[in-house]
C-alpha positions in Angstrom: -25.9 15.5 -5.9 -22.6 17.3 -4.2 -19.3 16.3 -5.8 -18.4 14.6 -2.3 -21.3 12.4 -2.9 -20.7 11.6 -6.2 -17.2 10.6 -5.7 -18.4 8.4 -3.1 -20.8 6.6 -5.3 -17.8 6.1 -8.2 -15.8 4.9 -5.2 -18.6 2.4 -4.1 -19.6 1.3 -7.5 -15.7 0.8 -8.6 -15.4 -1.4 -5.3 -18.3 -3.5 -6.4 -17.1 -4.2 -10.1 -13.1 -5.1 -8.8 -14.4 -6.8 -5.4 -15.5 -10.1 -6.9 -12.3 -11.1 -9.2 -10.0 -10.0 -6.5 -11.7 -12.0 -3.9 -11.8 -14.8 -6.3 -8.0 -14.6 -6.6 -7.4 -14.2 -2.7 -9.5 -17.5 -2.0 -8.0 -19.3 -4.4 -5.5 -22.3 -2.9 -2.6 -21.5 -4.8 -0.6 -18.4 -4.2 0.8 -17.8 -7.7 -2.5 -16.0 -8.8 -2.3 -13.3 -6.2 1.4 -12.8 -6.7 0.8 -11.9 -10.5 -2.0 -9.1 -9.4 0.3 -8.1 -6.7 3.4 -7.5 -9.5 1.3 -5.6 -11.8 -0.6 -3.6 -9.0 2.9 -2.9 -7.5 4.3 -2.1 -10.9 1.5 0.5 -11.8 1.6 2.2 -8.6 5.3 2.6 -9.0 4.9 4.1 -12.5 2.5 6.3 -10.8 4.8 7.6 -8.4 7.5 8.3 -10.9 5.2 10.2 -13.4 4.6 12.7 -10.3 7.8 12.7 -9.0 10.1 12.4 -11.9 7.7 13.8 -14.8 10.7 15.9 -16.2 12.7 13.0 -16.7 13.0 11.0 -19.6 9.8 8.4 -19.8 12.9 5.9 -20.6 14.2 6.4 -17.5 11.0 5.7 -15.5 10.3 2.6 -17.1 13.6 1.2 -16.3 13.0 2.1 -12.6 9.6 0.0 -12.8 11.5 -2.6 -14.6 14.0 -2.5 -11.4 11.2 -2.7 -8.7 9.4 -5.5 -10.8 12.9 -7.3 -10.3 12.6 -6.8 -6.6 9.3 -7.9 -5.9 9.5 -10.8 -8.4 12.7 -12.0 -6.7 11.4 -11.5 -3.2 8.3 -14.1 -4.0 9.4 -16.3 -6.3 13.4 -16.6 -5.1 13.0 -16.0 -1.5 15.9 -15.7 0.6 18.0 -12.9 2.3 21.1 -13.4 -0.1 18.7 -13.5 -3.6 17.2 -10.2 -2.0 20.4 -8.5 -1.3 21.9 -9.3 -4.2 18.7 -7.7 -6.1 18.5 -4.5 -4.2 22.7 -4.0 -4.5 22.0 -4.5 -8.3 19.0 -2.2 -8.4 21.1 0.5 -6.4 24.0 0.3 -9.2 21.5 0.3 -12.2 19.6 3.2 -10.9 22.5 5.5 -10.1 24.3 4.6 -13.5 20.7 5.1 -15.5 20.4 8.4 -13.5 24.1 9.2 -14.7 23.4 9.4 -18.1 19.6 10.1 -18.1 19.3 13.2 -15.9 18.1 16.8 -17.8 19.7 18.9 -15.3 22.4 18.5 -13.1 21.1 20.4 -10.4 18.4 18.0 -9.9 20.5 14.8 -10.5 21.2 13.8 -6.7 17.7 14.2 -5.7 16.4 12.7 -8.9 18.6 9.5 -8.1 17.5 9.5 -4.7 13.9 9.5 -5.9 14.5 6.8 -8.3 15.6 4.1 -5.8 12.9 5.4 -3.0 10.2 4.5 -5.9 12.0 0.9 -5.8 11.9 0.5 -1.8 8.2 2.2 -1.5 6.0 0.4 -3.6 7.4 -3.0 -4.9 8.8 -4.2 -1.3 6.3 -3.1 0.6 3.4 -4.5 -1.4 5.0 -7.9 -1.6 4.2 -8.4 1.6 0.6 -8.9 0.3 1.6 -12.1 -1.7 4.1 -13.5 1.0 1.1 -13.7 3.2 -0.8 -15.8 1.1 1.8 -18.4 1.5 1.6 -18.5 5.2 -0.8 -21.1 7.0 -4.4 -19.8 6.3 -2.8 -17.5 4.1 -6.1 -16.2 2.4 -7.3 -14.8 5.9 -3.9 -12.8 6.4 -4.6 -11.3 3.1 -8.1 -10.2 3.4 -7.3 -9.0 7.4 -4.6 -6.9 5.6 -7.2 -5.5 3.2 -10.1 -5.0 5.6 -8.0 -3.5 8.2 -6.9 -0.7 5.7 -10.4 0.0 3.9 -12.1 -0.5 7.2 -10.2 2.1 9.2 -10.0 4.5 6.3 -13.8 4.3 5.9 -14.5 4.7 9.4 -12.2 7.3 9.9 -13.9 9.1 6.4 -17.2 8.9 7.8 -16.7 9.7 12.0 -14.7 12.5 10.6 -17.5 14.1 8.8 -19.7 13.5 11.2 -17.9 14.7 14.1 -14.4 15.6 13.4 -13.3 19.1 14.7 -9.7 18.9 15.5 -7.6 18.9 12.5 -4.9 15.9 12.6 -2.3 17.3 10.5 -3.7 20.1 8.2 -0.5 21.0 6.7 -0.9 17.4 4.7 -4.2 16.4 4.9 -6.4 19.3 6.1 -9.9 16.8 5.9 -8.5 14.3 8.3 -9.4 15.0 12.2 -8.3 13.4 15.4 -11.8 12.1 16.0 -11.4 10.3 12.6 -8.3 8.8 13.6 -9.7 7.5 16.6 -12.7 6.3 14.5 -10.3 4.3 12.3 -9.4 2.6 15.2 -12.3 1.0 15.8 -13.0 0.3 12.3 -9.9 -1.9 12.2 -10.8 -3.3 15.5 -14.2 -4.2 13.7 -11.9 -5.9 11.1 -9.9 -7.7 13.6 -12.8 -9.1 15.7 -14.6 -10.6 12.4 -11.2 -12.5 11.6 -10.8 -13.6 15.4 -14.5 -14.6 15.5 -14.7 -16.3 11.7 -11.6 -17.0 9.8 -8.7 -16.7 12.0 -9.4 -18.6 15.2 -5.8 -18.9 15.9 -5.7 -14.9 16.8 -6.4 -14.3 20.9 -8.0 -10.7 21.7 -4.6 -9.4 22.4 -3.5 -10.0 18.9 -6.9 -8.4 17.8 -6.6 -5.7 19.8 -2.7 -4.9 18.6 -3.4 -5.8 15.1 -6.3 -3.4 15.0 -4.4 -0.2 16.7 -0.7 -0.5 15.1 -2.5 -1.8 11.9 -4.6 1.4 12.0 -2.2 3.8 12.8 0.2 2.6 10.5 -2.7 2.4 7.4 -3.1 6.3 8.7 0.2 7.2 8.6 0.6 5.3 4.9 -2.4 7.6 3.6 -0.3 10.7 5.1 3.0 9.7 3.7 1.1 9.7 0.1 -0.7 12.9 0.6 2.7 14.5 1.6 4.5 12.9 -1.6 1.5 14.6 -3.7 1.5 17.9 -1.9 5.1 18.2 -3.1 4.6 17.3 -6.2 1.6 19.6 -6.5 -0.9 16.8 -7.6 -4.3 15.7 -6.4 -3.9 12.3 -7.5 -1.3 9.7 -8.5 -3.8 8.5 -11.4 -7.1 8.0 -12.9 -7.1 4.2 -13.6 -9.9 3.7 -10.9 -13.1 6.2 -11.1 -13.5 7.7 -7.6 -10.2 6.4 -6.3 -7.6 8.0 -8.5 -4.9 5.9 -8.9 -3.6 2.5 -7.7 -1.2 4.3 -5.3 -4.0 6.2 -3.9 -5.9 3.0 -3.1 -2.9 1.1 -1.8 -1.2 3.7 0.0 -2.4 2.4 3.7 -2.0 -1.0 2.6 1.6 -0.6 1.9 2.1 0.2 5.7 -0.5 -2.2 7.1 0.4 -5.7 4.8 4.2 -5.9 6.1 3.1 -5.2 9.5 0.4 -8.2 9.5 2.7 -10.4 7.6 5.4 -10.2 10.2 3.1 -10.3 13.5 1.5 -13.3 11.7 4.9 -15.0 11.2 6.8 -14.1 14.4 4.0 -13.7 16.8 1.0 -15.6 15.9 2.2 -18.7 13.9 5.6 -18.5 15.9 3.7 -19.5 19.5 1.9 -22.4 17.6 
């Protein structure tokens, strides 16, 4: 068995183990259980980012950054409101700057590390909370499933189409294995996800919604994947972690979802549900 096929097998087995409990939480009528899963996954993924980006900084400083991220995502879900979120982001900015003031190890890197600490708070917790917020919408479970299937089917289709017919590199400096043909295949994969949603569990979708969600969602998901690849290359690591066999870290698994979920949540709130 080739290394690529072995990795694919591990990914499938991991998905088969994790999918049932995750699906149960998503389909449960109350949103609080999913919110707790999102908080935990976001904290782990943010920690993985810090362990890549701030590996020379003290452990306690990285843990403070994760704690600040938890405060942001918990506030966004459990105490919604622009005023609360603004106050928490202001507080997180002040706290992150102050802890870097006393926690940096090299003054030459203090400014960039402070920016990295703040970026981690916005990059993972703020974006991933959209998954939990979507659960609160009418037909909330459907919107969560749609976000996940757009991300995963787009990624899967891009992978297989790229392996089969990929000839033109998409962005070789960041991800040499990705192709333009695979990217187009990813859009078709996302359209399968939105078509199933329209015909099955989200009948409020119009065909124009299905097309827009597929195209924009797939493009955003692939950009999210490239952004994480860029970050990993800049820090000289292959995977963000090893917690998921065949998948790497949590951040490796949700990098596309971080960009897809906010778009689906905003589109559902202001376009689909706003028109009803």
